[in-house]
ZAPA-624781 format. One record per residue (C-alpha): residue number from 1; residue in one letter; x, y, z. Coordinates in Angstrom, 2 decimals. Layout:
ZAPA-624781
r num:NUM	residuo:a	xx:X	yy:Y	zz:Z
...
end
This chain:
ZAPA-624781
r num:1	residuo:m	xx:87.48	yy:87.54	zz:119.13
r num:2	residuo:r	xx:89.08	yy:90.86	zz:118.22
r num:3	residuo:e	xx:85.86	yy:91.80	zz:116.44
r num:4	residuo:a	xx:83.83	yy:90.75	zz:119.50
r num:5	residuo:l	xx:86.03	yy:92.99	zz:121.64
r num:6	residuo:a	xx:85.50	yy:95.85	zz:119.19
r num:7	residuo:v	xx:81.73	yy:95.35	zz:119.37
r num:8	residuo:a	xx:81.90	yy:95.46	zz:123.18
r num:9	residuo:a	xx:84.09	yy:98.57	zz:123.15
r num:10	residuo:r	xx:81.70	yy:100.46	zz:120.89
r num:11	residuo:a	xx:78.85	yy:99.74	zz:123.29
r num:12	residuo:r	xx:80.78	yy:100.73	zz:126.40
r num:13	residuo:l	xx:78.31	yy:102.79	zz:128.38
r num:14	residuo:r	xx:76.91	yy:102.12	zz:131.83
r num:15	residuo:t	xx:76.10	yy:98.42	zz:132.25
r num:16	residuo:a	xx:77.53	yy:97.98	zz:135.76
r num:17	residuo:p	xx:77.33	yy:95.79	zz:137.68
r num:18	residuo:n	xx:77.16	yy:93.73	zz:134.48
r num:19	residuo:p	xx:80.31	yy:93.60	zz:132.35
r num:20	residuo:t	xx:80.15	yy:95.01	zz:128.82
r num:21	residuo:v	xx:80.42	yy:91.80	zz:126.82
r num:22	residuo:g	xx:80.71	yy:91.45	zz:123.05
r num:23	residuo:a	xx:79.43	yy:88.44	zz:121.07
r num:24	residuo:l	xx:79.42	yy:87.31	zz:117.43
r num:25	residuo:v	xx:77.64	yy:84.48	zz:115.63
r num:26	residuo:v	xx:79.79	yy:83.25	zz:112.74
r num:27	residuo:r	xx:78.76	yy:80.84	zz:110.00
r num:28	residuo:g	xx:80.85	yy:79.83	zz:107.02
r num:29	residuo:g	xx:83.53	yy:82.36	zz:107.95
r num:30	residuo:r	xx:81.01	yy:85.22	zz:107.88
r num:31	residuo:v	xx:79.62	yy:87.20	zz:110.82
r num:32	residuo:i	xx:75.83	yy:86.85	zz:110.69
r num:33	residuo:a	xx:74.96	yy:88.55	zz:114.00
r num:34	residuo:r	xx:76.55	yy:90.76	zz:116.64
r num:35	residuo:g	xx:75.53	yy:91.62	zz:120.17
r num:36	residuo:a	xx:76.79	yy:93.68	zz:123.11
r num:37	residuo:t	xx:75.52	yy:94.03	zz:126.64
r num:38	residuo:r	xx:72.74	yy:96.60	zz:126.64
r num:39	residuo:g	xx:71.89	yy:98.33	zz:129.90
r num:40	residuo:l	xx:71.22	yy:96.06	zz:132.85
r num:41	residuo:e	xx:68.81	yy:93.62	zz:131.21
r num:42	residuo:a	xx:70.05	yy:92.35	zz:127.83
r num:43	residuo:h	xx:73.21	yy:90.22	zz:127.64
r num:44	residuo:a	xx:75.44	yy:90.13	zz:124.57
r num:45	residuo:e	xx:75.18	yy:86.47	zz:123.68
r num:46	residuo:a	xx:71.38	yy:86.44	zz:124.04
r num:47	residuo:i	xx:71.14	yy:89.46	zz:121.72
r num:48	residuo:a	xx:73.47	yy:87.97	zz:119.11
r num:49	residuo:l	xx:71.71	yy:84.59	zz:119.14
r num:50	residuo:a	xx:68.28	yy:86.21	zz:118.88
r num:51	residuo:r	xx:69.45	yy:88.24	zz:115.88
r num:52	residuo:a	xx:70.86	yy:85.13	zz:114.23
r num:53	residuo:g	xx:67.65	yy:83.19	zz:114.79
r num:54	residuo:s	xx:67.63	yy:79.66	zz:113.35
r num:55	residuo:a	xx:70.95	yy:80.37	zz:111.59
r num:56	residuo:a	xx:72.69	yy:80.07	zz:114.97
r num:57	residuo:r	xx:72.18	yy:76.30	zz:114.88
r num:58	residuo:g	xx:75.48	yy:74.73	zz:113.88
r num:59	residuo:a	xx:77.29	yy:78.08	zz:113.85
r num:60	residuo:t	xx:80.13	yy:79.34	zz:116.05
r num:61	residuo:l	xx:79.50	yy:81.78	zz:118.89
r num:62	residuo:y	xx:82.37	yy:84.04	zz:119.95
r num:63	residuo:v	xx:81.97	yy:85.78	zz:123.31
r num:64	residuo:t	xx:84.47	yy:87.88	zz:125.27
r num:65	residuo:l	xx:83.39	yy:86.50	zz:128.67
r num:66	residuo:e	xx:82.08	yy:83.09	zz:129.67
r num:67	residuo:p	xx:78.25	yy:83.11	zz:129.51
r num:68	residuo:c	xx:76.73	yy:83.41	zz:132.97
r num:69	residuo:a	xx:75.45	yy:80.25	zz:134.65
r num:70	residuo:h	xx:73.47	yy:81.89	zz:137.45
r num:71	residuo:w	xx:70.22	yy:83.79	zz:137.78
r num:72	residuo:g	xx:70.37	yy:87.57	zz:138.10
r num:73	residuo:r	xx:68.04	yy:90.05	zz:136.44
r num:74	residuo:t	xx:67.90	yy:87.55	zz:133.57
r num:75	residuo:p	xx:68.02	yy:83.75	zz:133.29
r num:76	residuo:p	xx:71.44	yy:82.09	zz:132.90
r num:77	residuo:c	xx:72.81	yy:82.92	zz:129.45
r num:78	residuo:v	xx:74.28	yy:79.44	zz:129.10
r num:79	residuo:e	xx:70.73	yy:78.08	zz:128.83
r num:80	residuo:a	xx:69.99	yy:80.36	zz:125.87
r num:81	residuo:v	xx:73.26	yy:79.28	zz:124.24
r num:82	residuo:i	xx:72.47	yy:75.58	zz:124.64
r num:83	residuo:a	xx:68.94	yy:76.11	zz:123.31
r num:84	residuo:a	xx:70.34	yy:77.82	zz:120.18
r num:85	residuo:r	xx:72.50	yy:74.73	zz:119.46
r num:86	residuo:p	xx:75.66	yy:76.31	zz:118.03
r num:87	residuo:r	xx:78.30	yy:73.81	zz:116.97
r num:88	residuo:r	xx:81.06	yy:75.63	zz:118.81
r num:89	residuo:v	xx:81.48	yy:78.34	zz:121.45
r num:90	residuo:v	xx:84.72	yy:80.33	zz:121.67
r num:91	residuo:i	xx:85.24	yy:82.15	zz:124.99
r num:92	residuo:g	xx:87.77	yy:84.88	zz:125.69
r num:93	residuo:l	xx:87.85	yy:85.09	zz:129.48
r num:94	residuo:v	xx:86.61	yy:82.53	zz:132.01
r num:95	residuo:d	xx:84.16	yy:84.33	zz:134.30
r num:96	residuo:p	xx:85.85	yy:85.14	zz:137.64
r num:97	residuo:d	xx:82.47	yy:85.13	zz:139.42
r num:98	residuo:p	xx:82.40	yy:81.93	zz:141.55
r num:99	residuo:r	xx:78.73	yy:81.46	zz:140.66
r num:100	residuo:t	xx:79.76	yy:80.85	zz:137.04
r num:101	residuo:r	xx:83.52	yy:80.23	zz:136.94
r num:102	residuo:g	xx:83.86	yy:77.30	zz:134.53
r num:103	residuo:a	xx:80.28	yy:76.10	zz:135.12
r num:104	residuo:s	xx:79.06	yy:77.27	zz:131.70
r num:105	residuo:i	xx:82.02	yy:75.65	zz:129.98
r num:106	residuo:r	xx:81.16	yy:72.33	zz:131.62
r num:107	residuo:a	xx:77.45	yy:72.71	zz:130.81
r num:108	residuo:l	xx:78.17	yy:73.43	zz:127.15
r num:109	residuo:a	xx:80.47	yy:70.41	zz:126.93
r num:110	residuo:r	xx:77.82	yy:68.17	zz:128.50
r num:111	residuo:a	xx:75.37	yy:69.42	zz:125.86
r num:112	residuo:g	xx:77.74	yy:68.25	zz:123.12
r num:113	residuo:i	xx:78.91	yy:71.73	zz:122.12
r num:114	residuo:d	xx:82.61	yy:72.16	zz:121.33
r num:115	residuo:v	xx:84.15	yy:74.80	zz:123.62
r num:116	residuo:s	xx:87.41	yy:76.74	zz:123.34
r num:117	residuo:a	xx:88.30	yy:79.05	zz:126.25
r num:118	residuo:g	xx:91.13	yy:81.52	zz:126.80
r num:119	residuo:v	xx:91.23	yy:82.97	zz:123.28
r num:120	residuo:l	xx:92.86	yy:86.41	zz:123.52
r num:121	residuo:a	xx:92.39	yy:86.02	zz:127.28
r num:122	residuo:d	xx:94.75	yy:88.90	zz:128.16
r num:123	residuo:a	xx:92.95	yy:91.36	zz:125.87
r num:124	residuo:c	xx:89.58	yy:90.20	zz:127.18
r num:125	residuo:a	xx:90.78	yy:90.50	zz:130.77
r num:126	residuo:r	xx:91.90	yy:94.07	zz:130.10
r num:127	residuo:h	xx:88.56	yy:94.93	zz:128.53
r num:128	residuo:h	xx:86.73	yy:93.45	zz:131.52
r num:129	residuo:e	xx:89.21	yy:94.73	zz:134.12
r num:130	residuo:g	xx:86.56	yy:96.64	zz:136.07
r num:131	residuo:f	xx:84.26	yy:93.64	zz:136.42
r num:132	residuo:v	xx:87.22	yy:91.42	zz:137.34
r num:133	residuo:s	xx:88.38	yy:93.93	zz:139.96
r num:134	residuo:r	xx:84.96	yy:94.18	zz:141.56
r num:135	residuo:v	xx:84.46	yy:90.40	zz:141.65
r num:136	residuo:l	xx:87.94	yy:89.40	zz:142.82
r num:137	residuo:r	xx:88.98	yy:92.42	zz:144.93
r num:138	residuo:g	xx:85.61	yy:93.76	zz:145.97
r num:139	residuo:r	xx:86.35	yy:97.26	zz:144.66
r num:140	residuo:p	xx:86.21	yy:99.11	zz:141.34
r num:141	residuo:f	xx:89.19	yy:99.30	zz:139.02
r num:142	residuo:t	xx:90.44	yy:102.82	zz:139.70
r num:143	residuo:s	xx:92.05	yy:105.24	zz:137.27
r num:144	residuo:l	xx:93.48	yy:108.54	zz:138.44
r num:145	residuo:k	xx:93.64	yy:111.56	zz:136.12
r num:146	residuo:l	xx:96.13	yy:114.34	zz:136.87
r num:147	residuo:a	xx:97.14	yy:117.40	zz:134.84
r num:148	residuo:a	xx:100.01	yy:119.63	zz:135.87
r num:149	residuo:s	xx:102.69	yy:122.02	zz:134.71
r num:150	residuo:l	xx:106.21	yy:120.75	zz:134.15
r num:151	residuo:d	xx:107.02	yy:121.64	zz:137.75
r num:152	residuo:g	xx:104.05	yy:119.69	zz:139.13
r num:153	residuo:r	xx:101.58	yy:122.52	zz:139.76
r num:154	residuo:i	xx:97.84	yy:122.33	zz:139.10
r num:155	residuo:a	xx:97.01	yy:125.99	zz:139.75
r num:156	residuo:t	xx:98.57	yy:129.34	zz:140.48
r num:157	residuo:a	xx:98.78	yy:130.67	zz:144.03
r num:158	residuo:s	xx:95.44	yy:132.45	zz:143.46
r num:159	residuo:g	xx:93.77	yy:129.19	zz:142.39
r num:160	residuo:e	xx:93.59	yy:129.82	zz:138.63
r num:161	residuo:s	xx:93.75	yy:126.46	zz:136.83
r num:162	residuo:r	xx:91.79	yy:126.74	zz:133.54
r num:163	residuo:w	xx:93.34	yy:125.59	zz:131.42
r num:164	residuo:i	xx:96.73	yy:124.06	zz:132.23
r num:165	residuo:s	xx:96.41	yy:121.17	zz:129.80
r num:166	residuo:s	xx:95.67	yy:121.58	zz:126.09
r num:167	residuo:g	xx:92.45	yy:121.08	zz:124.18
r num:168	residuo:a	xx:93.82	yy:117.80	zz:122.80
r num:169	residuo:s	xx:94.44	yy:116.49	zz:126.33
r num:170	residuo:r	xx:91.00	yy:117.57	zz:127.48
r num:171	residuo:a	xx:89.43	yy:115.76	zz:124.53
r num:172	residuo:l	xx:91.24	yy:112.58	zz:125.58
r num:173	residuo:v	xx:89.87	yy:113.03	zz:129.11
r num:174	residuo:q	xx:86.36	yy:113.25	zz:127.66
r num:175	residuo:r	xx:86.94	yy:109.88	zz:126.01
r num:176	residuo:l	xx:88.09	yy:108.45	zz:129.35
r num:177	residuo:r	xx:84.93	yy:109.79	zz:130.97
r num:178	residuo:a	xx:82.79	yy:108.18	zz:128.28
r num:179	residuo:r	xx:84.16	yy:104.73	zz:129.18
r num:180	residuo:t	xx:83.75	yy:104.79	zz:132.97
r num:181	residuo:d	xx:80.95	yy:103.89	zz:135.36
r num:182	residuo:a	xx:81.70	yy:106.69	zz:137.82
r num:183	residuo:i	xx:83.74	yy:109.88	zz:138.16
r num:184	residuo:v	xx:85.05	yy:110.65	zz:141.64
r num:185	residuo:v	xx:86.18	yy:113.99	zz:143.06
r num:186	residuo:g	xx:87.01	yy:115.28	zz:146.50
r num:187	residuo:s	xx:85.00	yy:117.94	zz:148.27
r num:188	residuo:e	xx:87.71	yy:120.60	zz:147.76
r num:189	residuo:t	xx:87.58	yy:120.15	zz:143.97
r num:190	residuo:l	xx:83.80	yy:120.25	zz:143.98
r num:191	residuo:l	xx:83.69	yy:123.43	zz:146.07
r num:192	residuo:a	xx:86.37	yy:125.14	zz:143.98
r num:193	residuo:d	xx:85.22	yy:124.18	zz:140.48
r num:194	residuo:d	xx:81.56	yy:123.04	zz:140.71
r num:195	residuo:p	xx:82.20	yy:120.54	zz:137.88
r num:196	residuo:e	xx:79.43	yy:118.88	zz:135.86
r num:197	residuo:l	xx:81.44	yy:115.64	zz:135.41
r num:198	residuo:a	xx:79.77	yy:114.57	zz:132.16
r num:199	residuo:a	xx:81.43	yy:113.22	zz:129.02
r num:200	residuo:r	xx:81.11	yy:115.64	zz:126.12
r num:201	residuo:r	xx:81.79	yy:115.50	zz:122.41
r num:202	residuo:a	xx:81.25	yy:118.29	zz:119.88
r num:203	residuo:g	xx:79.62	yy:120.42	zz:122.56
r num:204	residuo:g	xx:77.03	yy:117.82	zz:123.56
r num:205	residuo:v	xx:76.80	yy:115.34	zz:126.44
r num:206	residuo:v	xx:77.38	yy:111.75	zz:125.29
r num:207	residuo:h	xx:77.46	yy:110.04	zz:128.69
r num:208	residuo:r	xx:76.59	yy:110.95	zz:132.26
r num:209	residuo:p	xx:78.53	yy:108.63	zz:134.54
r num:210	residuo:l	xx:77.60	yy:108.24	zz:138.15
r num:211	residuo:r	xx:79.11	yy:111.19	zz:140.04
r num:212	residuo:v	xx:80.76	yy:110.41	zz:143.39
r num:213	residuo:v	xx:82.04	yy:112.96	zz:145.91
r num:214	residuo:v	xx:84.29	yy:112.11	zz:148.86
r num:215	residuo:d	xx:82.90	yy:114.60	zz:151.37
r num:216	residuo:s	xx:83.12	yy:113.51	zz:154.99
r num:217	residuo:r	xx:81.32	yy:116.59	zz:156.38
r num:218	residuo:l	xx:78.74	yy:116.95	zz:153.59
r num:219	residuo:r	xx:79.91	yy:120.39	zz:152.50
r num:220	residuo:t	xx:78.57	yy:119.82	zz:148.96
r num:221	residuo:p	xx:76.06	yy:122.62	zz:148.24
r num:222	residuo:p	xx:72.54	yy:121.47	zz:147.26
r num:223	residuo:q	xx:72.81	yy:123.62	zz:144.10
r num:224	residuo:a	xx:75.96	yy:121.84	zz:142.88
r num:225	residuo:r	xx:75.89	yy:121.00	zz:139.17
r num:226	residuo:i	xx:76.37	yy:117.28	zz:139.81
r num:227	residuo:l	xx:72.99	yy:117.11	zz:141.58
r num:228	residuo:d	xx:69.79	yy:116.57	zz:139.62
r num:229	residuo:v	xx:66.40	yy:116.11	zz:141.29
r num:230	residuo:e	xx:65.13	yy:114.68	zz:137.99
r num:231	residuo:r	xx:67.71	yy:111.89	zz:138.19
r num:232	residuo:p	xx:67.69	yy:110.86	zz:141.86
r num:233	residuo:e	xx:70.82	yy:109.13	zz:143.14
r num:234	residuo:s	xx:72.79	yy:109.94	zz:139.98
r num:235	residuo:a	xx:75.25	yy:111.52	zz:142.42
r num:236	residuo:w	xx:76.56	yy:109.72	zz:145.49
r num:237	residuo:i	xx:78.28	yy:111.40	zz:148.41
r num:238	residuo:l	xx:80.62	yy:109.35	zz:150.59
r num:239	residuo:c	xx:80.42	yy:110.85	zz:154.06
r num:240	residuo:a	xx:81.16	yy:110.15	zz:157.70
r num:241	residuo:r	xx:78.46	yy:108.48	zz:159.75
r num:242	residuo:d	xx:78.34	yy:111.51	zz:162.05
r num:243	residuo:a	xx:77.91	yy:114.02	zz:159.20
r num:244	residuo:p	xx:75.33	yy:116.73	zz:160.03
r num:245	residuo:a	xx:71.80	yy:115.36	zz:159.66
r num:246	residuo:r	xx:70.40	yy:118.64	zz:158.31
r num:247	residuo:r	xx:72.97	yy:118.76	zz:155.52
r num:248	residuo:r	xx:72.26	yy:115.12	zz:154.72
r num:249	residuo:a	xx:68.52	yy:115.74	zz:154.40
r num:250	residuo:r	xx:69.06	yy:118.84	zz:152.28
r num:251	residuo:l	xx:71.36	yy:117.01	zz:149.85
r num:252	residuo:e	xx:69.06	yy:114.01	zz:149.57
r num:253	residuo:r	xx:66.18	yy:116.34	zz:148.71
r num:254	residuo:a	xx:68.41	yy:117.78	zz:145.97
r num:255	residuo:g	xx:68.86	yy:114.31	zz:144.43
r num:256	residuo:a	xx:71.97	yy:112.95	zz:146.14
r num:257	residuo:r	xx:72.46	yy:109.57	zz:147.77
r num:258	residuo:t	xx:74.53	yy:109.80	zz:150.93
r num:259	residuo:i	xx:76.62	yy:106.76	zz:151.82
r num:260	residuo:d	xx:78.09	yy:106.36	zz:155.28
r num:261	residuo:v	xx:81.74	yy:105.34	zz:155.56
r num:262	residuo:r	xx:83.68	yy:104.77	zz:158.75
r num:263	residuo:r	xx:86.56	yy:107.04	zz:159.71
r num:264	residuo:s	xx:90.19	yy:106.01	zz:160.06
r num:265	residuo:g	xx:92.72	yy:108.40	zz:161.58
r num:266	residuo:g	xx:90.33	yy:111.34	zz:161.36
r num:267	residuo:h	xx:89.58	yy:110.82	zz:157.65
r num:268	residuo:l	xx:87.23	yy:108.57	zz:155.73
r num:269	residuo:d	xx:88.55	yy:105.04	zz:155.39
r num:270	residuo:l	xx:89.03	yy:104.99	zz:151.63
r num:271	residuo:g	xx:89.52	yy:101.23	zz:151.54
r num:272	residuo:a	xx:86.10	yy:100.80	zz:153.14
r num:273	residuo:a	xx:84.64	yy:103.46	zz:150.84
r num:274	residuo:w	xx:85.94	yy:101.69	zz:147.72
r num:275	residuo:r	xx:84.64	yy:98.34	zz:148.96
r num:276	residuo:e	xx:81.24	yy:99.97	zz:149.40
r num:277	residuo:l	xx:81.38	yy:101.25	zz:145.82
r num:278	residuo:g	xx:82.14	yy:97.71	zz:144.71
r num:279	residuo:r	xx:79.30	yy:96.29	zz:146.78
r num:280	residuo:l	xx:76.95	yy:98.77	zz:145.14
r num:281	residuo:g	xx:77.98	yy:97.58	zz:141.68
r num:282	residuo:v	xx:80.59	yy:100.08	zz:140.44
r num:283	residuo:n	xx:83.07	yy:98.30	zz:138.18
r num:284	residuo:e	xx:85.29	yy:101.21	zz:137.12
r num:285	residuo:c	xx:85.85	yy:104.73	zz:138.38
r num:286	residuo:l	xx:87.88	yy:107.69	zz:137.19
r num:287	residuo:v	xx:89.23	yy:109.98	zz:139.92
r num:288	residuo:e	xx:89.68	yy:113.58	zz:138.78
r num:289	residuo:g	xx:90.78	yy:115.45	zz:141.89
r num:290	residuo:g	xx:92.01	yy:116.90	zz:143.99
r num:291	residuo:g	xx:95.56	yy:116.49	zz:145.15
r num:292	residuo:g	xx:94.63	yy:115.41	zz:148.67
r num:293	residuo:l	xx:92.27	yy:112.65	zz:147.50
r num:294	residuo:a	xx:94.74	yy:111.52	zz:144.83
r num:295	residuo:a	xx:97.57	yy:111.22	zz:147.35
r num:296	residuo:a	xx:95.36	yy:109.39	zz:149.85
r num:297	residuo:l	xx:94.30	yy:106.85	zz:147.21
r num:298	residuo:l	xx:97.91	yy:106.31	zz:146.15
r num:299	residuo:r	xx:98.99	yy:105.84	zz:149.77
r num:300	residuo:a	xx:96.18	yy:103.31	zz:150.26
r num:301	residuo:g	xx:97.19	yy:101.32	zz:147.16
r num:302	residuo:l	xx:93.82	yy:101.92	zz:145.52
r num:303	residuo:v	xx:95.06	yy:103.35	zz:142.20
r num:304	residuo:d	xx:95.42	yy:100.87	zz:139.34
r num:305	residuo:r	xx:96.16	yy:103.26	zz:136.47
r num:306	residuo:m	xx:97.24	yy:106.89	zz:136.31
r num:307	residuo:h	xx:96.71	yy:109.25	zz:133.37
r num:308	residuo:f	xx:99.12	yy:112.15	zz:133.88
r num:309	residuo:f	xx:99.15	yy:115.13	zz:131.52
r num:310	residuo:l	xx:102.22	yy:117.38	zz:131.70
r num:311	residuo:a	xx:101.80	yy:120.79	zz:130.10
r num:312	residuo:p	xx:104.82	yy:122.77	zz:128.80
r num:313	residuo:l	xx:104.67	yy:125.65	zz:131.27
r num:314	residuo:l	xx:106.16	yy:126.57	zz:134.63
r num:315	residuo:i	xx:104.23	yy:128.02	zz:137.58
r num:316	residuo:g	xx:106.71	yy:127.87	zz:140.45
r num:317	residuo:a	xx:106.72	yy:126.78	zz:144.06
r num:318	residuo:d	xx:104.01	yy:129.30	zz:145.01
r num:319	residuo:g	xx:101.56	yy:127.36	zz:142.86
r num:320	residuo:r	xx:99.43	yy:124.49	zz:144.13
r num:321	residuo:a	xx:101.05	yy:121.04	zz:144.05
r num:322	residuo:v	xx:99.51	yy:118.24	zz:142.00
r num:323	residuo:l	xx:99.71	yy:115.85	zz:144.97
r num:324	residuo:a	xx:99.54	yy:116.14	zz:148.73
r num:325	residuo:g	xx:102.15	yy:114.32	zz:150.79
r num:326	residuo:l	xx:102.76	yy:110.63	zz:150.16
r num:327	residuo:g	xx:104.82	yy:110.04	zz:153.27
r num:328	residuo:v	xx:107.91	yy:109.10	zz:151.25
r num:329	residuo:g	xx:111.01	yy:109.51	zz:153.42
r num:330	residuo:r	xx:113.45	yy:107.57	zz:151.26
r num:331	residuo:l	xx:113.69	yy:106.99	zz:147.53
r num:332	residuo:s	xx:113.28	yy:103.28	zz:148.17
r num:333	residuo:e	xx:109.77	yy:104.11	zz:149.46
r num:334	residuo:a	xx:108.75	yy:106.00	zz:146.30
r num:335	residuo:l	xx:105.74	yy:104.64	zz:144.43
r num:336	residuo:r	xx:106.95	yy:103.01	zz:141.24
r num:337	residuo:p	xx:104.49	yy:101.76	zz:138.61
r num:338	residuo:k	xx:104.89	yy:98.31	zz:137.08
r num:339	residuo:r	xx:104.39	yy:99.75	zz:133.60
r num:340	residuo:f	xx:105.00	yy:103.23	zz:132.27
r num:341	residuo:s	xx:104.71	yy:104.86	zz:128.86
r num:342	residuo:a	xx:104.60	yy:108.40	zz:127.50
r num:343	residuo:r	xx:103.58	yy:110.08	zz:124.25
r num:344	residuo:r	xx:102.72	yy:113.52	zz:122.93
r num:345	residuo:v	xx:99.11	yy:114.71	zz:122.94
r num:346	residuo:g	xx:99.05	yy:118.09	zz:121.27
r num:347	residuo:p	xx:101.70	yy:120.17	zz:123.05
r num:348	residuo:d	xx:101.40	yy:118.08	zz:126.24
r num:349	residuo:l	xx:103.15	yy:114.92	zz:127.39
r num:350	residuo:y	xx:100.68	yy:112.15	zz:128.26
r num:351	residuo:c	xx:102.09	yy:109.66	zz:130.77
r num:352	residuo:l	xx:100.37	yy:106.37	zz:131.48
r num:353	residuo:a	xx:101.36	yy:104.47	zz:134.62
r num:354	residuo:e	xx:99.94	yy:101.16	zz:135.83
r num:355	residuo:w	xx:100.33	yy:99.40	zz:139.16
end
């Protein structure tokens, strides 16, 4: 199962709304075929079984997530598993989707195939945390990335911010980008930095996640680097329903998809926005700024994991704060993660917090 998880992790590019599943066919203690979810069409177990061919009969299939039992873009995977006639199927995580949950396990047992479920279930659940979040909570699993000086500043008073964190920290962020479905920024960050929001390695782009901007008034310029007329709807803009129609049309011509979200208290309702992202199939997202959006997501309880890079420098109170107000009046109201760890990354301190 650990090897199946490793196979899935190596293939972790955009498969949403499908989970990135890993599968192995094992015979006589030897792996004879591997498979991982590929794009939106090919499922891991079907790939592994096809590669094994007739050798799958009587073998053991290891799969990180229960094979699907419902029709989607492809037929139910459990049918392909039964047709291949393995002797045994070992499942990591029972599928949380009510259309499948336990149904494949029962179907395999009825077909006379030995089934073991819950093997390394915690590790498999963590690997599939985005899919589980979208299915059970209706929203993507959300990670927040922050980088600041020791005194909690992200820029000088003049707005200079490149680079506060070290090259080692930025390389780690590129790896985080390479594993996510979508990168989210607020309109202030987009207007200030015009980021590309792609995952890079050795100077080249290795992954272009979906780019999402929270921009209630559609201030995103049509020439922004995230927009690409050759890749329509590769950038989504969450906006208010009453956003200016002319700006909307201009951005859609530039390749954006505008998504209406209701307002709450004068701002976009982020809970509704995140549910819309889930409805549209986003399993995981990485939020990269700015301080206002980060604070709003934390206040709304929408952050599941925070990657915080602390750089060994001081900017002072005239610099820009890493977070906007959280409305904390008493220490008892402070946001406290359930799990927290820290380690060195280059000269920086990398803090990982989970809620």
